[in-house]
N, C-alpha and C positions, 0 to 999 in steps of 0.2 A: 426443523425447517423442511419444507417440501423440496424435493430434488427438482432442479430445472429440467423441463422437457424440451430438448433441443429440436427446433423445427425451422430449419433455414428458410423454407418456403414461406413461413409466416412471419419472419423476423421484421421486415419493413413495416408490416401492419402493427405489430406489437410495439415497435419503437415509436410509431406515431401516436399510439394510445398513450404511451408514457409522456410524450411531449405535450399532448393535449391536456393531460392531467396537470402538468406543471404550469402550463399557460393559464389554465383556469384558476389554480391555487394562488398564483401571484399577480393576478389582475390588478389588485388594489394598489400595487406599487408602480403601475403604469410603466412596466419595463419595455425595452425595445424588442424587436423580433427575436424570438428565441433561436440561438445557434444550436443545432442539433448534431452531435458527433456520435455516429453509430459504431458498433463493435463488428469485428468479424462475426459471421453468423454461426460459427462453430469453432472448436479448438482454440479458444481464446485465453484460457487460464494458464498461468505460468507455474502454478503450484496446486497440489491436490493432496489430500490425505484419505486413506482407506483403512478400515478394520480388515483384519485378515481372518478368514474362516478355515478351520481344519475339519474335514469330514473324511475320516479314514485316510487313504492316500491322497485324496484330493486336497487342493489348496487354492483358495480363490479370494478375491477382494469383495468387500460389501460396503455399502453405504446405507444410511438409515433415512427412510422417507417419513418425516415426522408431520403429523397433522396438528390440529389445534390443541389437543391435550397430549403432550409428550409422553405421559405415563401410559396411556391407553391406546393412542393412535400412533403406532410406531411400526413401520414395516421394514424388514430387512430386504435389501435389493442387491442381487449379485451383479458385480461389475467386471465383465471381461474387457470391456473398452469403456471409455468415458469421453463422449464427444465435447464435453465442456472443457476438458483439459487439452493442452496443445499436443501436437503430433509427437513430439519427443517423449512426453509422459506415456502416451498410448503405445508407443514403441517399446518403452521400457517395461510396462506392466506385465506382459507375458514372459518377456525375456528374464526378468528377475525371478519370477516364480519357477520357471523351468530350471534356473541356475541353482535354486536353493531347495527344491522339492525333495531331493534325495540326499541332502547333507543335514543330518539331525542337528548338528551343533549350530547351524545357521537358522534351521527352521523351528526348533523346539521352544515352545512358549512365545513365539513371535506373534504379537497381536495387533500391531499397527505399522503401517508404511506410510511415509510422507515423501513426496517428491517436490523439489524445488528446481526450476529450470530457467534458462535465459533464452532470448531470441536467437543467440548464436549457437545454441545446442548444448551449453554446459548443463550438467545435471548433478544434483546432490540428493542422495537417498538417505533418509533416517529410518533405521530399523528399531522398533520399540518392543522391549520384551518384558515378560513377567518373571524375570530371573536375573541373577547377576551374570555379567559378561567377563570371561577369563581370557587367558593367553591363547587358548585353542581358537576361540571365537575370533580373536584379533588376527591371527595367521590366515584363517579361512575367509574372513571379511576382506582382507588386503588382496587375496586372490580374486574374490568376487569383484572388487573395485576395479582391478586391472582388466578382468574379463569383459565387464560391462562398459568400461570407459567412462566412469562416473566417480564422484567422491562419495564416501559412505561415512555415516555417523551411527553409532550404536548407542541406545539409551535403555536404561532400566531405572528402578527406584534408586535415587541419589547417585546415579552414575551416568556419565556422558563421555563416550569414547570417540574422539575425533581422529580418524586415521590420518588425514592430511590437512584438509581445510574445512571450515564450517560455513562456507559461503559460495555463491556463484557471482560472476561479474556480468551485470546486465548492461547492454549498450543502447542508448537512446539517441535518436537523430533529432536534434532541435535546430531548425533552420539549416545552416551550412555546417553546424558543429556536430561532432559525435562525442557524446558524454558517456563515461563509464561509471557504473555504480556497483559498489559491493552491496550484495543483499544476503544478509545472514540468516541462517536457519533459525526458525522460531521467532524472528523479529519481523515487525510489520513492514510490508512492501506492497505497492499497488499490484494486485494479481493479474490485471489485464494490461500487458505491456503496450499493445497497440493503442489502447485508449489513454494510457499514461502519456505516451508521446504526444497525443493530441492535446491533452491537458497542459503539458509543458509549453507546447508551441502557442496555445491560446494565451497563457499567462504572460509569455514573452511579448506577444503582440499587443495586449491591452496595456502593457507597461512600458512600451518602447520609447515614448517621447516624454517621460516624466522627469527622469534624472534625479539628482539628490541621493539620499540614503534610504535604504529599505530595512524595516524591521519585520522579522518573520517569527511567528509563533507556531509551535508544534511542527518543527522542521523535519522531524524523523531523521532519515539518513542523508538529508540534504537534497531530496528529490527535486523540489522547486528551487532551492538555494542555488545549486549549480547552474540551472538554466537561466535564472533571473540575474545572476551576478553581473553580466555584461551590460545590463540596462541601467545599473546604478553605480554611483561612486564607491559606495561601501554597503555591505550587508551585515546586519547583526541578527543572528538566528538563535532561537532557543528551543530546547527539548529536554524533557525530564528523564527519558529512558537512557540509561548509561550505555547500553549496547548500541542504540541508534546514534548517540553522540560520537562513540568511537568510530562508527561507520561514516558518519558525516565528516570527521577529521580525515579519515582514510580517503574519502572521495574527493575532498577539496585538494588534498595533496596529489592524488592520482591524476586529477584533471588540471593541475598547475594553476589553480585559481588563487589569487593573492589578495583579494579584497573582501574577504568573508571571515567573520569570527562567529563561533558557536559557543554558547554558554549552556551548561547543564543546570537550568533553573526552570521552575514552572512558569506558565504564562502569568499567573497571579503575582508571583514574586518579582518577575521582570517588570510588570506594569507598575508595581509599587516603587521599584528602583528608578524607573523612568520619571515617575511623578515626584521623585525626591523624598519619598516617605521612608526609605530604608537604604542602607548601604550593604552590599554584599561582597564578600571576599571573592566569590566566583566571577564577579563582574569587574574586578580590578583590571585596569589596562584596556578596558573597552571604550573609554573616553566618551561616554554617553552624552555628557553635557555639551560637547562640541560637535555632535552629529547633526546633520541637516536632514532629519527623518521626514521625507515627503509622503512615504507610502508604507502600509502595513499589509502583510499577507497572513492570513489565518486559515489553517486547515484542520479544524478541531475534530475530536471524536463525535460520536452520534449525539451525545448530550448537548452539543453546541457550545456557545460561549456563555460563561457566567456573567451576572450583571455588571461586576466591576470591570471585567475585560471588555465588555461591549462599550462602556463609558470610556475606557482607555483608547480603544481603537477609533472612537468617534473623534478623537483629537487630531487624527491625520487627514490630510487633504484627499488622499486616495486610498481605497480599501479594496484588496483582492481577497474575496471570501470563497474558499472551496469547501463544499459541504457534502457530506454523505448521508445527511438526513433533511429532506425538505421541510419537515415540520419544525424542527429547531432552527433551521435557517429562517423560515417565516417569522418565528417568534423574535429572533435577533433583528430581523429587518424592520419589524414594527418600531423599534427604538432607533435604529440607524437611519431609517427613512426621514426622521425629523431633521437630520443635519445633512444627509447625503442623498444623492439621486442615483438610481440604477441606470447605468449608461451602457453596460454589456451584460448579457444574460445567456448562459450556456448549459446544456444538458450533455452529460458524458455517460454513455450507456456502459458502465464498467461491468454490470452484472445482467446480461441479456436473460430473458425468460424468467426473471424475478421481478418483484415489486420494487426492488431497491433502485435508487436513483442518486447519481453524483451530479452536483451542480457547480457552476462557477458564476460568481456575481462580481462585477467591477462597479464600484461606487465612487463618485466624485462629490466633493463638498459643494453644497448648493450655494 
């Protein structure tokens, strides 16, 4: 993938080009005026990963600028700073290298560094090695952790050493509420926190007067779940990732939310259970038959929704569809448009200076 070229002076123009592209692509659905939510023009990503280059005594970060053919068109780019990443990561980048450069046990065969941060300044650094990690590494890494004011994880083949914690706590402002989210190393989280806040506030706004119960598919760590819980009598959310489900339960308890249940099942399995085609042990106690589900929220992977799930969500009066791929969103809307009308349409620029687009669509039964 080509590296983003951060040009704050051109950001507004580039954002408008994305908006026009989406307007043109979705004209057939006669959507309302596109709501455009822009990103900070630089330092917007809360996580970043770098390969580490060793040249004699020198030690520096690199990334790969990949063209159309990854095998032949691949350029190594030195990264002393990275304007895509937030200020905390840029602050830690040289500080970390200075701290380990002359300590062989921390530096030897270290080949990748990953940073995960929060808006409040918490930071987790993962050091990935081509060798086993022993007691000496543990002692020195703990000293490094204290010196930098961060949490550290060490990884090598079949080894993961968590010195203290394997997550940061992210804080999101949603209306008048402050929500706290556990974000775990190597688990999916929205990388652009400023845009994530805008997405959460948008979803709360479109669903504020609906009431009833909410079904959420692909809930992750409860990102939308926590924000939307106050708009509904009850929320039943599903997620297949065991790590994300654990985080969702952690986040529900941390934020003292008492009207949410999370099931570790796939969207397909859950759809079948709702339709009465199957019974699942993991859904015992969810009382699905007596829920008044008025609304469904889906935030699927890039592949979009499968045919059966599209048919299932079409049964709800209200659909909130958050998409990271306009093309699969378009394909799904071809079917959903037969029963539902697009009444809100939003662009969230999670990934400035790239072709990637995050969208939000709110549909109501015709």
